[in-house]
MIGURO-343769 format. One record per atom (N, C-alpha, C, O): residue number from 1; residue in one letter; x, y, z. Coordinates in nm, 3 decimals. Layout:
REM residues N
<sevo k="NUM" r="A" X="X" Y="Y" Z="Z"/>
...
END
This chain:
REM residues 89
<sevo k="1" r="M" X="0.083" Y="-0.089" Z="-0.004"/>
<sevo k="1" r="M" X="-0.004" Y="-0.010" Z="0.007"/>
<sevo k="1" r="M" X="0.103" Y="0.156" Z="-0.007"/>
<sevo k="1" r="M" X="0.189" Y="0.189" Z="0.075"/>
<sevo k="2" r="P" X="0.075" Y="0.209" Z="-0.095"/>
<sevo k="2" r="P" X="0.142" Y="0.310" Z="-0.086"/>
<sevo k="2" r="P" X="0.120" Y="0.431" Z="0.063"/>
<sevo k="2" r="P" X="0.011" Y="0.467" Z="0.108"/>
<sevo k="3" r="R" X="0.233" Y="0.467" Z="0.105"/>
<sevo k="3" r="R" X="0.256" Y="0.568" Z="0.195"/>
<sevo k="3" r="R" X="0.170" Y="0.701" Z="0.191"/>
<sevo k="3" r="R" X="0.182" Y="0.795" Z="0.112"/>
<sevo k="4" r="D" X="0.085" Y="0.686" Z="0.290"/>
<sevo k="4" r="D" X="-0.004" Y="0.869" Z="0.288"/>
<sevo k="4" r="D" X="0.066" Y="0.972" Z="0.410"/>
<sevo k="4" r="D" X="0.086" Y="0.957" Z="0.530"/>
<sevo k="5" r="P" X="0.091" Y="1.083" Z="0.313"/>
<sevo k="5" r="P" X="0.161" Y="1.157" Z="0.390"/>
<sevo k="5" r="P" X="0.084" Y="1.193" Z="0.554"/>
<sevo k="5" r="P" X="0.157" Y="1.213" Z="0.651"/>
<sevo k="6" r="G" X="-0.065" Y="1.198" Z="0.565"/>
<sevo k="6" r="G" X="-0.134" Y="1.227" Z="0.621"/>
<sevo k="6" r="G" X="-0.103" Y="1.104" Z="0.812"/>
<sevo k="6" r="G" X="-0.110" Y="1.102" Z="0.935"/>
<sevo k="7" r="Y" X="-0.074" Y="1.043" Z="0.710"/>
<sevo k="7" r="Y" X="-0.053" Y="0.865" Z="0.831"/>
<sevo k="7" r="Y" X="0.091" Y="0.865" Z="0.872"/>
<sevo k="7" r="Y" X="0.179" Y="0.912" Z="0.800"/>
<sevo k="8" r="S" X="0.108" Y="0.826" Z="0.958"/>
<sevo k="8" r="S" X="0.258" Y="0.817" Z="1.013"/>
<sevo k="8" r="S" X="0.272" Y="0.697" Z="0.993"/>
<sevo k="8" r="S" X="0.182" Y="0.613" Z="0.985"/>
<sevo k="9" r="D" X="0.452" Y="0.671" Z="0.978"/>
<sevo k="9" r="D" X="0.547" Y="0.554" Z="0.951"/>
<sevo k="9" r="D" X="0.444" Y="0.417" Z="1.056"/>
<sevo k="9" r="D" X="0.446" Y="0.299" Z="1.024"/>
<sevo k="10" r="I" X="0.390" Y="0.453" Z="1.139"/>
<sevo k="10" r="I" X="0.375" Y="0.404" Z="1.282"/>
<sevo k="10" r="I" X="0.199" Y="0.307" Z="1.225"/>
<sevo k="10" r="I" X="0.173" Y="0.187" Z="1.215"/>
<sevo k="11" r="A" X="0.111" Y="0.440" Z="1.199"/>
<sevo k="11" r="A" X="0.003" Y="0.397" Z="1.165"/>
<sevo k="11" r="A" X="-0.022" Y="0.387" Z="1.024"/>
<sevo k="11" r="A" X="-0.134" Y="0.417" Z="0.982"/>
<sevo k="12" r="N" X="0.069" Y="0.350" Z="0.945"/>
<sevo k="12" r="N" X="0.083" Y="0.287" Z="0.765"/>
<sevo k="12" r="N" X="0.068" Y="0.141" Z="0.852"/>
<sevo k="12" r="N" X="-0.027" Y="0.069" Z="0.884"/>
<sevo k="13" r="D" X="0.203" Y="0.138" Z="0.871"/>
<sevo k="13" r="D" X="0.202" Y="-0.002" Z="0.937"/>
<sevo k="13" r="D" X="0.119" Y="-0.115" Z="1.024"/>
<sevo k="13" r="D" X="0.129" Y="-0.237" Z="1.032"/>
<sevo k="14" r="Q" X="0.047" Y="-0.036" Z="1.075"/>
<sevo k="14" r="Q" X="-0.029" Y="-0.115" Z="1.218"/>
<sevo k="14" r="Q" X="-0.220" Y="-0.126" Z="1.076"/>
<sevo k="14" r="Q" X="-0.315" Y="-0.203" Z="1.062"/>
<sevo k="15" r="L" X="-0.187" Y="-0.038" Z="1.032"/>
<sevo k="15" r="L" X="-0.330" Y="-0.038" Z="0.889"/>
<sevo k="15" r="L" X="-0.281" Y="-0.163" Z="0.776"/>
<sevo k="15" r="L" X="-0.351" Y="-0.250" Z="0.724"/>
<sevo k="16" r="D" X="-0.142" Y="-0.137" Z="0.760"/>
<sevo k="16" r="D" X="-0.103" Y="-0.240" Z="0.649"/>
<sevo k="16" r="D" X="-0.112" Y="-0.395" Z="0.751"/>
<sevo k="16" r="D" X="-0.106" Y="-0.498" Z="0.685"/>
<sevo k="17" r="E" X="-0.124" Y="-0.409" Z="0.885"/>
<sevo k="17" r="E" X="-0.097" Y="-0.519" Z="0.909"/>
<sevo k="17" r="E" X="-0.232" Y="-0.576" Z="0.960"/>
<sevo k="17" r="E" X="-0.220" Y="-0.692" Z="0.999"/>
<sevo k="18" r="I" X="-0.323" Y="-0.539" Z="0.967"/>
<sevo k="18" r="I" X="-0.520" Y="-0.498" Z="0.994"/>
<sevo k="18" r="I" X="-0.526" Y="-0.613" Z="0.832"/>
<sevo k="18" r="I" X="-0.550" Y="-0.733" Z="0.818"/>
<sevo k="19" r="L" X="-0.490" Y="-0.499" Z="0.731"/>
<sevo k="19" r="L" X="-0.531" Y="-0.512" Z="0.630"/>
<sevo k="19" r="L" X="-0.456" Y="-0.661" Z="0.570"/>
<sevo k="19" r="L" X="-0.516" Y="-0.699" Z="0.469"/>
<sevo k="20" r="G" X="-0.364" Y="-0.735" Z="0.600"/>
<sevo k="20" r="G" X="-0.319" Y="-0.830" Z="0.616"/>
<sevo k="20" r="G" X="-0.375" Y="-0.956" Z="0.644"/>
<sevo k="20" r="G" X="-0.393" Y="-1.058" Z="0.578"/>
<sevo k="21" r="L" X="-0.399" Y="-0.918" Z="0.768"/>
<sevo k="21" r="L" X="-0.478" Y="-1.045" Z="0.860"/>
<sevo k="21" r="L" X="-0.601" Y="-1.055" Z="0.810"/>
<sevo k="21" r="L" X="-0.683" Y="-1.121" Z="0.873"/>
<sevo k="22" r="G" X="-0.655" Y="-0.968" Z="0.640"/>
<sevo k="22" r="G" X="-0.813" Y="-1.012" Z="0.610"/>
<sevo k="22" r="G" X="-0.930" Y="-0.981" Z="0.652"/>
<sevo k="22" r="G" X="-1.039" Y="-1.016" Z="0.607"/>
<sevo k="23" r="D" X="-0.894" Y="-0.882" Z="0.783"/>
<sevo k="23" r="D" X="-0.999" Y="-0.836" Z="0.911"/>
<sevo k="23" r="D" X="-1.028" Y="-0.704" Z="0.808"/>
<sevo k="23" r="D" X="-0.971" Y="-0.598" Z="0.835"/>
<sevo k="24" r="H" X="-1.121" Y="-0.712" Z="0.686"/>
<sevo k="24" r="H" X="-1.194" Y="-0.555" Z="0.598"/>
<sevo k="24" r="H" X="-1.271" Y="-0.524" Z="0.652"/>
<sevo k="24" r="H" X="-1.305" Y="-0.411" Z="0.615"/>
<sevo k="25" r="D" X="-1.331" Y="-0.563" Z="0.734"/>
<sevo k="25" r="D" X="-1.458" Y="-0.487" Z="0.788"/>
<sevo k="25" r="D" X="-1.394" Y="-0.442" Z="0.909"/>
<sevo k="25" r="D" X="-1.480" Y="-0.374" Z="0.964"/>
<sevo k="26" r="L" X="-1.290" Y="-0.443" Z="0.980"/>
<sevo k="26" r="L" X="-1.241" Y="-0.399" Z="1.068"/>
<sevo k="26" r="L" X="-1.100" Y="-0.302" Z="1.008"/>
<sevo k="26" r="L" X="-1.047" Y="-0.234" Z="1.096"/>
<sevo k="27" r="Y" X="-1.057" Y="-0.294" Z="0.911"/>
<sevo k="27" r="Y" X="-0.967" Y="-0.220" Z="0.815"/>
<sevo k="27" r="Y" X="-1.051" Y="-0.122" Z="0.799"/>
<sevo k="27" r="Y" X="-1.020" Y="-0.013" Z="0.846"/>
<sevo k="28" r="N" X="-1.165" Y="-0.136" Z="0.736"/>
<sevo k="28" r="N" X="-1.239" Y="-0.050" Z="0.698"/>
<sevo k="28" r="N" X="-1.325" Y="0.056" Z="0.818"/>
<sevo k="28" r="N" X="-1.348" Y="0.166" Z="0.769"/>
<sevo k="29" r="A" X="-1.360" Y="0.044" Z="0.924"/>
<sevo k="29" r="A" X="-1.434" Y="0.038" Z="1.003"/>
<sevo k="29" r="A" X="-1.305" Y="0.183" Z="1.057"/>
<sevo k="29" r="A" X="-1.361" Y="0.286" Z="1.094"/>
<sevo k="30" r="L" X="-1.187" Y="0.187" Z="1.058"/>
<sevo k="30" r="L" X="-1.061" Y="0.233" Z="1.089"/>
<sevo k="30" r="L" X="-1.064" Y="0.350" Z="0.975"/>
<sevo k="30" r="L" X="-1.066" Y="0.472" Z="0.995"/>
<sevo k="31" r="I" X="-1.063" Y="0.279" Z="0.848"/>
<sevo k="31" r="I" X="-0.991" Y="0.366" Z="0.765"/>
<sevo k="31" r="I" X="-1.149" Y="0.543" Z="0.771"/>
<sevo k="31" r="I" X="-1.138" Y="0.664" Z="0.751"/>
<sevo k="32" r="D" X="-1.275" Y="0.445" Z="0.811"/>
<sevo k="32" r="D" X="-1.355" Y="0.546" Z="0.818"/>
<sevo k="32" r="D" X="-1.357" Y="0.655" Z="0.943"/>
<sevo k="32" r="D" X="-1.406" Y="0.768" Z="0.936"/>
<sevo k="33" r="A" X="-1.306" Y="0.606" Z="1.035"/>
<sevo k="33" r="A" X="-1.297" Y="0.680" Z="1.149"/>
<sevo k="33" r="A" X="-1.185" Y="0.746" Z="1.085"/>
<sevo k="33" r="A" X="-1.208" Y="0.864" Z="1.058"/>
<sevo k="34" r="C" X="-1.083" Y="0.708" Z="1.057"/>
<sevo k="34" r="C" X="-0.952" Y="0.832" Z="0.971"/>
<sevo k="34" r="C" X="-0.981" Y="0.938" Z="0.915"/>
<sevo k="34" r="C" X="-0.939" Y="1.053" Z="0.925"/>
<sevo k="35" r="D" X="-1.121" Y="0.848" Z="0.804"/>
<sevo k="35" r="D" X="-1.144" Y="0.985" Z="0.732"/>
<sevo k="35" r="D" X="-1.242" Y="1.061" Z="0.790"/>
<sevo k="35" r="D" X="-1.285" Y="1.150" Z="0.717"/>
<sevo k="36" r="L" X="-1.300" Y="1.052" Z="0.923"/>
<sevo k="36" r="L" X="-1.383" Y="1.156" Z="0.953"/>
<sevo k="36" r="L" X="-1.267" Y="1.257" Z="1.032"/>
<sevo k="36" r="L" X="-1.293" Y="1.376" Z="1.050"/>
<sevo k="37" r="V" X="-1.155" Y="1.207" Z="1.070"/>
<sevo k="37" r="V" X="-1.062" Y="1.330" Z="1.181"/>
<sevo k="37" r="V" X="-1.018" Y="1.407" Z="1.002"/>
<sevo k="37" r="V" X="-0.993" Y="1.527" Z="0.991"/>
<sevo k="38" r="F" X="-1.017" Y="1.347" Z="0.927"/>
<sevo k="38" r="F" X="-0.913" Y="1.422" Z="0.809"/>
<sevo k="38" r="F" X="-0.998" Y="1.517" Z="0.725"/>
<sevo k="38" r="F" X="-0.957" Y="1.612" Z="0.658"/>
<sevo k="39" r="E" X="-1.192" Y="1.452" Z="0.748"/>
<sevo k="39" r="E" X="-1.279" Y="1.575" Z="0.687"/>
<sevo k="39" r="E" X="-1.355" Y="1.651" Z="0.783"/>
<sevo k="39" r="E" X="-1.423" Y="1.744" Z="0.740"/>
<sevo k="40" r="N" X="-1.354" Y="1.621" Z="0.928"/>
<sevo k="40" r="N" X="-1.382" Y="1.702" Z="1.009"/>
<sevo k="40" r="N" X="-1.351" Y="1.681" Z="1.174"/>
<sevo k="40" r="N" X="-1.419" Y="1.636" Z="1.266"/>
<sevo k="41" r="P" X="-1.208" Y="1.739" Z="1.166"/>
<sevo k="41" r="P" X="-1.137" Y="1.733" Z="1.286"/>
<sevo k="41" r="P" X="-1.196" Y="1.758" Z="1.392"/>
<sevo k="41" r="P" X="-1.176" Y="1.700" Z="1.499"/>
<sevo k="42" r="G" X="-1.294" Y="1.867" Z="1.365"/>
<sevo k="42" r="G" X="-1.401" Y="1.906" Z="1.477"/>
<sevo k="42" r="G" X="-1.496" Y="1.831" Z="1.574"/>
<sevo k="42" r="G" X="-1.520" Y="1.848" Z="1.694"/>
<sevo k="43" r="I" X="-1.553" Y="1.725" Z="1.463"/>
<sevo k="43" r="I" X="-1.642" Y="1.708" Z="1.513"/>
<sevo k="43" r="I" X="-1.573" Y="1.524" Z="1.594"/>
<sevo k="43" r="I" X="-1.617" Y="1.454" Z="1.685"/>
<sevo k="44" r="A" X="-1.473" Y="1.513" Z="1.517"/>
<sevo k="44" r="A" X="-1.387" Y="1.382" Z="1.562"/>
<sevo k="44" r="A" X="-1.318" Y="1.470" Z="1.739"/>
<sevo k="44" r="A" X="-1.330" Y="1.420" Z="1.851"/>
<sevo k="45" r="R" X="-1.282" Y="1.544" Z="1.720"/>
<sevo k="45" r="R" X="-1.233" Y="1.632" Z="1.824"/>
<sevo k="45" r="R" X="-1.298" Y="1.586" Z="1.955"/>
<sevo k="45" r="R" X="-1.255" Y="1.519" Z="2.049"/>
<sevo k="46" r="A" X="-1.434" Y="1.653" Z="1.928"/>
<sevo k="46" r="A" X="-1.557" Y="1.633" Z="2.000"/>
<sevo k="46" r="A" X="-1.581" Y="1.502" Z="2.052"/>
<sevo k="46" r="A" X="-1.633" Y="1.521" Z="2.162"/>
<sevo k="47" r="Y" X="-1.570" Y="1.389" Z="2.033"/>
<sevo k="47" r="Y" X="-1.534" Y="1.245" Z="2.039"/>
<sevo k="47" r="Y" X="-1.448" Y="1.203" Z="2.109"/>
<sevo k="47" r="Y" X="-1.493" Y="1.100" Z="2.158"/>
<sevo k="48" r="S" X="-1.306" Y="1.228" Z="2.160"/>
<sevo k="48" r="S" X="-1.248" Y="1.194" Z="2.117"/>
<sevo k="48" r="S" X="-1.172" Y="1.259" Z="2.295"/>
<sevo k="48" r="S" X="-1.201" Y="1.356" Z="2.366"/>
<sevo k="49" r="S" X="-1.084" Y="1.163" Z="2.306"/>
<sevo k="49" r="S" X="-1.004" Y="1.200" Z="2.452"/>
<sevo k="49" r="S" X="-0.867" Y="1.223" Z="2.420"/>
<sevo k="49" r="S" X="-0.798" Y="1.179" Z="2.327"/>
<sevo k="50" r="A" X="-0.834" Y="1.316" Z="2.533"/>
<sevo k="50" r="A" X="-0.705" Y="1.324" Z="2.504"/>
<sevo k="50" r="A" X="-0.590" Y="1.302" Z="2.606"/>
<sevo k="50" r="A" X="-0.595" Y="1.295" Z="2.728"/>
<sevo k="51" r="V" X="-0.481" Y="1.294" Z="2.517"/>
<sevo k="51" r="V" X="-0.324" Y="1.176" Z="2.594"/>
<sevo k="51" r="V" X="-0.223" Y="1.298" Z="2.595"/>
<sevo k="51" r="V" X="-0.233" Y="1.410" Z="2.543"/>
<sevo k="52" r="M" X="-0.134" Y="1.246" Z="2.664"/>
<sevo k="52" r="M" X="-0.039" Y="1.356" Z="2.651"/>
<sevo k="52" r="M" X="0.026" Y="1.241" Z="2.583"/>
<sevo k="52" r="M" X="-0.040" Y="1.139" Z="2.564"/>
<sevo k="53" r="D" X="0.188" Y="1.249" Z="2.532"/>
<sevo k="53" r="D" X="0.233" Y="1.181" Z="2.462"/>
<sevo k="53" r="D" X="0.403" Y="1.147" Z="2.509"/>
<sevo k="53" r="D" X="0.389" Y="1.166" Z="2.630"/>
<sevo k="54" r="E" X="0.510" Y="1.121" Z="2.496"/>
<sevo k="54" r="E" X="0.619" Y="1.122" Z="2.609"/>
<sevo k="54" r="E" X="0.712" Y="1.231" Z="2.573"/>
<sevo k="54" r="E" X="0.813" Y="1.265" Z="2.634"/>
<sevo k="55" r="D" X="0.658" Y="1.284" Z="2.456"/>
<sevo k="55" r="D" X="0.705" Y="1.417" Z="2.438"/>
<sevo k="55" r="D" X="0.671" Y="1.517" Z="2.516"/>
<sevo k="55" r="D" X="0.736" Y="1.621" Z="2.529"/>
<sevo k="56" r="G" X="0.518" Y="1.476" Z="2.596"/>
<sevo k="56" r="G" X="0.453" Y="1.585" Z="2.644"/>
<sevo k="56" r="G" X="0.356" Y="1.646" Z="2.521"/>
<sevo k="56" r="G" X="0.317" Y="1.763" Z="2.520"/>
<sevo k="57" r="D" X="0.332" Y="1.572" Z="2.444"/>
<sevo k="57" r="D" X="0.246" Y="1.685" Z="2.336"/>
<sevo k="57" r="D" X="0.145" Y="1.595" Z="2.345"/>
<sevo k="57" r="D" X="0.155" Y="1.482" Z="2.393"/>
<sevo k="58" r="I" X="0.012" Y="1.660" Z="2.281"/>
<sevo k="58" r="I" X="-0.142" Y="1.620" Z="2.287"/>
<sevo k="58" r="I" X="-0.167" Y="1.557" Z="2.189"/>
<sevo k="58" r="I" X="-0.179" Y="1.605" Z="2.076"/>
<sevo k="59" r="V" X="-0.178" Y="1.435" Z="2.220"/>
<sevo k="59" r="V" X="-0.276" Y="1.312" Z="2.081"/>
<sevo k="59" r="V" X="-0.408" Y="1.295" Z="2.127"/>
<sevo k="59" r="V" X="-0.438" Y="1.291" Z="2.246"/>
<sevo k="60" r="F" X="-0.496" Y="1.283" Z="2.023"/>
<sevo k="60" r="F" X="-0.615" Y="1.303" Z="2.052"/>
<sevo k="60" r="F" X="-0.680" Y="1.138" Z="2.022"/>
<sevo k="60" r="F" X="-0.618" Y="1.088" Z="1.928"/>
<sevo k="61" r="R" X="-0.771" Y="1.057" Z="2.070"/>
<sevo k="61" r="R" X="-0.769" Y="0.942" Z="2.109"/>
<sevo k="61" r="R" X="-0.931" Y="0.940" Z="2.059"/>
<sevo k="61" r="R" X="-1.017" Y="0.981" Z="2.137"/>
<sevo k="62" r="Y" X="-0.961" Y="0.896" Z="1.942"/>
<sevo k="62" r="Y" X="-1.093" Y="0.866" Z="1.856"/>
<sevo k="62" r="Y" X="-1.113" Y="0.723" Z="1.913"/>
<sevo k="62" r="Y" X="-1.028" Y="0.634" Z="1.922"/>
<sevo k="63" r="P" X="-1.248" Y="0.720" Z="1.950"/>
<sevo k="63" r="P" X="-1.310" Y="0.528" Z="1.986"/>
<sevo k="63" r="P" X="-1.326" Y="0.480" Z="1.835"/>
<sevo k="63" r="P" X="-1.356" Y="0.584" Z="1.777"/>
<sevo k="64" r="V" X="-1.323" Y="0.380" Z="1.741"/>
<sevo k="64" r="V" X="-1.385" Y="0.333" Z="1.667"/>
<sevo k="64" r="V" X="-1.527" Y="0.287" Z="1.688"/>
<sevo k="64" r="V" X="-1.562" Y="0.202" Z="1.770"/>
<sevo k="65" r="P" X="-1.623" Y="0.368" Z="1.586"/>
<sevo k="65" r="P" X="-1.769" Y="0.300" Z="1.618"/>
<sevo k="65" r="P" X="-1.736" Y="0.146" Z="1.621"/>
<sevo k="65" r="P" X="-1.633" Y="0.091" Z="1.582"/>
<sevo k="66" r="G" X="-1.874" Y="0.081" Z="1.690"/>
<sevo k="66" r="G" X="-1.821" Y="-0.045" Z="1.670"/>
<sevo k="66" r="G" X="-1.754" Y="-0.121" Z="1.653"/>
<sevo k="66" r="G" X="-1.790" Y="-0.228" Z="1.606"/>
<sevo k="67" r="R" X="-1.611" Y="-0.089" Z="1.691"/>
<sevo k="67" r="R" X="-1.512" Y="-0.178" Z="1.741"/>
<sevo k="67" r="R" X="-1.382" Y="-0.191" Z="1.826"/>
<sevo k="67" r="R" X="-1.263" Y="-0.211" Z="1.799"/>
<sevo k="68" r="F" X="-1.463" Y="-0.169" Z="1.957"/>
<sevo k="68" r="F" X="-1.436" Y="-0.154" Z="2.089"/>
<sevo k="68" r="F" X="-1.336" Y="-0.287" Z="2.053"/>
<sevo k="68" r="F" X="-1.356" Y="-0.384" Z="1.980"/>
<sevo k="69" r="P" X="-1.207" Y="-0.246" Z="2.145"/>
<sevo k="69" r="P" X="-1.149" Y="-0.124" Z="2.193"/>
<sevo k="69" r="P" X="-1.037" Y="-0.095" Z="2.092"/>
<sevo k="69" r="P" X="-0.923" Y="-0.070" Z="2.132"/>
<sevo k="70" r="Y" X="-1.073" Y="-0.099" Z="1.948"/>
<sevo k="70" r="Y" X="-0.997" Y="0.004" Z="1.879"/>
<sevo k="70" r="Y" X="-0.999" Y="0.167" Z="1.866"/>
<sevo k="70" r="Y" X="-1.101" Y="0.222" Z="1.824"/>
<sevo k="71" r="K" X="-0.901" Y="0.232" Z="1.897"/>
<sevo k="71" r="K" X="-0.891" Y="0.406" Z="1.866"/>
<sevo k="71" r="K" X="-0.782" Y="0.393" Z="1.822"/>
<sevo k="71" r="K" X="-0.692" Y="0.312" Z="1.842"/>
<sevo k="72" r="V" X="-0.801" Y="0.509" Z="1.737"/>
<sevo k="72" r="V" X="-0.740" Y="0.626" Z="1.616"/>
<sevo k="72" r="V" X="-0.691" Y="0.708" Z="1.727"/>
<sevo k="72" r="V" X="-0.735" Y="0.767" Z="1.825"/>
<sevo k="73" r="F" X="-0.570" Y="0.685" Z="1.662"/>
<sevo k="73" r="F" X="-0.473" Y="0.886" Z="1.808"/>
<sevo k="73" r="F" X="-0.409" Y="0.932" Z="1.699"/>
<sevo k="73" r="F" X="-0.307" Y="0.886" Z="1.648"/>
<sevo k="74" r="W" X="-0.481" Y="1.038" Z="1.660"/>
<sevo k="74" r="W" X="-0.419" Y="1.132" Z="1.586"/>
<sevo k="74" r="W" X="-0.365" Y="1.273" Z="1.669"/>
<sevo k="74" r="W" X="-0.357" Y="1.285" Z="1.791"/>
<sevo k="75" r="S" X="-0.329" Y="1.385" Z="1.559"/>
<sevo k="75" r="S" X="-0.272" Y="1.491" Z="1.651"/>
<sevo k="75" r="S" X="-0.369" Y="1.599" Z="1.578"/>
<sevo k="75" r="S" X="-0.421" Y="1.566" Z="1.471"/>
<sevo k="76" r="I" X="-0.378" Y="1.648" Z="1.599"/>
<sevo k="76" r="I" X="-0.425" Y="1.850" Z="1.525"/>
<sevo k="76" r="I" X="-0.331" Y="1.889" Z="1.393"/>
<sevo k="76" r="I" X="-0.377" Y="1.918" Z="1.283"/>
<sevo k="77" r="D" X="-0.215" Y="1.885" Z="1.423"/>
<sevo k="77" r="D" X="-0.169" Y="1.928" Z="1.296"/>
<sevo k="77" r="D" X="-0.151" Y="1.893" Z="1.180"/>
<sevo k="77" r="D" X="-0.044" Y="1.834" Z="1.159"/>
<sevo k="78" r="G" X="-0.214" Y="1.907" Z="1.103"/>
<sevo k="78" r="G" X="-0.198" Y="1.849" Z="0.971"/>
<sevo k="78" r="G" X="-0.406" Y="1.797" Z="0.891"/>
<sevo k="78" r="G" X="-0.449" Y="1.814" Z="0.777"/>
<sevo k="79" r="P" X="-0.471" Y="1.741" Z="1.005"/>
<sevo k="79" r="P" X="-0.470" Y="1.660" Z="1.108"/>
<sevo k="79" r="P" X="-0.335" Y="1.504" Z="1.073"/>
<sevo k="79" r="P" X="-0.313" Y="1.469" Z="0.958"/>
<sevo k="80" r="T" X="-0.292" Y="1.461" Z="1.149"/>
<sevo k="80" r="T" X="-0.210" Y="1.385" Z="1.102"/>
<sevo k="80" r="T" X="-0.265" Y="1.238" Z="1.188"/>
<sevo k="80" r="T" X="-0.329" Y="1.260" Z="1.291"/>
<sevo k="81" r="I" X="-0.241" Y="1.099" Z="1.151"/>
<sevo k="81" r="I" X="-0.295" Y="1.001" Z="1.194"/>
<sevo k="81" r="I" X="-0.168" Y="0.956" Z="1.238"/>
<sevo k="81" r="I" X="-0.065" Y="0.971" Z="1.171"/>
<sevo k="82" r="E" X="-0.176" Y="0.867" Z="1.421"/>
<sevo k="82" r="E" X="-0.080" Y="0.888" Z="1.447"/>
<sevo k="82" r="E" X="-0.073" Y="0.700" Z="1.522"/>
<sevo k="82" r="E" X="0.017" Y="0.655" Z="1.593"/>
<sevo k="83" r="A" X="-0.176" Y="0.641" Z="1.481"/>
<sevo k="83" r="A" X="-0.136" Y="0.495" Z="1.511"/>
<sevo k="83" r="A" X="-0.312" Y="0.499" Z="1.583"/>
<sevo k="83" r="A" X="-0.386" Y="0.576" Z="1.644"/>
<sevo k="84" r="V" X="-0.310" Y="0.348" Z="1.521"/>
<sevo k="84" r="V" X="-0.448" Y="0.235" Z="1.520"/>
<sevo k="84" r="V" X="-0.436" Y="0.120" Z="1.602"/>
<sevo k="84" r="V" X="-0.373" Y="0.024" Z="1.557"/>
<sevo k="85" r="F" X="-0.493" Y="0.114" Z="1.731"/>
<sevo k="85" r="F" X="-0.462" Y="0.002" Z="1.769"/>
<sevo k="85" r="F" X="-0.571" Y="-0.016" Z="1.926"/>
<sevo k="85" r="F" X="-0.623" Y="0.072" Z="1.995"/>
<sevo k="86" r="P" X="-0.574" Y="-0.159" Z="1.937"/>
<sevo k="86" r="P" X="-0.671" Y="-0.172" Z="2.082"/>
<sevo k="86" r="P" X="-0.655" Y="-0.122" Z="2.199"/>
<sevo k="86" r="P" X="-0.546" Y="-0.140" Z="2.253"/>
<sevo k="87" r="Y" X="-0.704" Y="-0.086" Z="2.232"/>
<sevo k="87" r="Y" X="-0.677" Y="0.036" Z="2.386"/>
<sevo k="87" r="Y" X="-0.779" Y="0.034" Z="2.435"/>
<sevo k="87" r="Y" X="-0.879" Y="0.055" Z="2.367"/>
<sevo k="88" r="R" X="-0.787" Y="-0.001" Z="2.606"/>
<sevo k="88" r="R" X="-0.850" Y="-0.008" Z="2.710"/>
<sevo k="88" r="R" X="-0.824" Y="0.121" Z="2.783"/>
<sevo k="88" r="R" X="-0.714" Y="0.154" Z="2.827"/>
<sevo k="89" r="T" X="-0.944" Y="0.197" Z="2.794"/>
<sevo k="89" r="T" X="-0.964" Y="0.295" Z="2.956"/>
<sevo k="89" r="T" X="-1.006" Y="0.378" Z="2.881"/>
<sevo k="89" r="T" X="-1.043" Y="0.486" Z="2.925"/>
END
């Protein structure tokens, strides 16, 4: 899959891995969530919680609808998708 500049290398690798596992429904749900972040970050931010990364930067955590515990981690700059993975809390 070509690398999208709106996605970190980590997020691209995670999405490639999920696609490679053949879980197309999960992959599509993750892409839909990422699309919401890109197309309407204000709505995504309203439904996200915020966490601080190890560098002290704020990263938003958007829950993927219908796919608990998967979350999309994103930064407002860009916006950029930083990571996608199951996260409980």
